N, C-alpha and C positions, 0 to 999 in steps of 0.2 A: 503494499498499498504505499501511494508514495505523499508525501508531506505538502506537495505543491498540487494546486487543481490547476488545469488550463481553464485561465478564463474566459477564452475564445467560445471553448466547447460545453463551458457552464451558460454563457449569457445566448449560444444556441438553441439550446437543450431548452433554456427555459421557455424562448420564443416561438419554439414550435410546440411547447403544451402551453398555453394559453388559459386552458381549464384549471391546469392544476395550480397555476399563480393567479389567480384572479384579485389575490389581494393586493399585488402588485399594481399599483394605478397607474394611469397613462402619463398622469405628472412625472411619478418618480422615474418611470422608464426615459422621458423628456432629461430630466436631470443628470441622470447617469450619461447619458448619451451627452450633453454640453460638457459633465464635466471631461470626460475621455476627449472629448476635440477639443477643448480646452488646453488640455494637458498634450495636446499636439501641437497644438496654434503656437506656445510659449516655449518648445522645446526647441534647442538651438540647434544651430548649423543648417538650417532650413532659407532656400531660395525664395525668389516670389514665385514661381512655377510650383515651386510645393505647396506654398498656401493655395494658390490658383488651382490646384489638384484638389484640395480639400473641401474647398467653394465647391468645385463641382462637383465631389462626392455627397457633401452636405446638402446642397441645395442653399438659393439664395436667404430663404428664411432663417434656418437653422442658424447659417452661420452668422448672419449678420444678429442675432442674438446673441450666440458665442462671443460674437466680438464686440459688443454692447456690455458681455460680462464678465471682460478683462477688468483687471485694475489700472489705476495712472499708468502705475511704474511699468507693468507689463506693456501695457499699449504703446507707451514711448519706447521700448525695448523691442519690439515686433517692428515699429517703426522705421527706429534706427536700425536694424538690422535690415529691411527691405530696402532703405534708402542709405545707399552707401555714403552720399553725399552727406546727410546729414547725423548728427551724434544726438545720443537720447537727451541730453539737455535741450536741442533745440526747440523741442517742444514743450510749450507751458504749461500746456492740461495733456489729459487722457483724450479728452474729444479732439482735439488739434491731431493728436494720434494716429485717431481712430480714424479721420476726415483723409489725412494723409494716407495712411494704408489702404483706403478705400478709393482714393486718387490713383496710387499705382497699381491697384488691382483691375481697375476698372480702364487703363492707358491712360488716362488722364493726367499726363506728369505733369503737373504746372510749375517744377524746379527748372525745366528748359526756357531760359529766360531769350529772348529775340540776341541772334549772333551781332557783334558790334560790326559797325561797319568802319571800313578804313578812311582814313582821312583823302579828301579829293586831292589831286595833282593839283589843279588850279588855285587851291586855298592854301593860304601861307598856316602855318602851326601857329597856336597863340604860344604866346611867349608865358611861361612857367611864374607863378609868382617867385621874388626874391627870399629866400631863407630866412627867419627869423634871428636877426644876431644875439648870442647871449650876451648874457650882463653877468660885467665883472666882480660888481659891486653888490650885496644884495641887504644892505642895510645894517641894522644895529645888531652887534654880537649877538645877543638875546634870540635875533630871527633867525641867524645864521646856525648859534648851535642848538636851539630850543631852549635854553637857560633861562 
């Protein structure tokens, strides 16, 4: 007798015999599914293609509810992992991070700014402002030393 059980086999057996497990409500199944999907979302080393595959497997409704159930920190980590140009601290809130994840999943990448145009040949470049001259004297000794 094994000390470990095969979780997939146990879940499959429970789903095959709904009359035996009639005390398990639909909300309990949904909670379990959302917890497993959430665990998969926050697992490291997943790229955009992996998250799109999860969304396609779960369906849009379940995926959106799972995405909304992430904590702010988890959402920021997911967004930073999917968008390599941004760090976790670049997102001020979890909802902003979730919005960025949705943009990336839908292909609406707003981070791509329009390319800078090169200066025209017939136009002279504007002179840069002169650099500020450092001051030699800062005033009283108390100001300079902090005393």
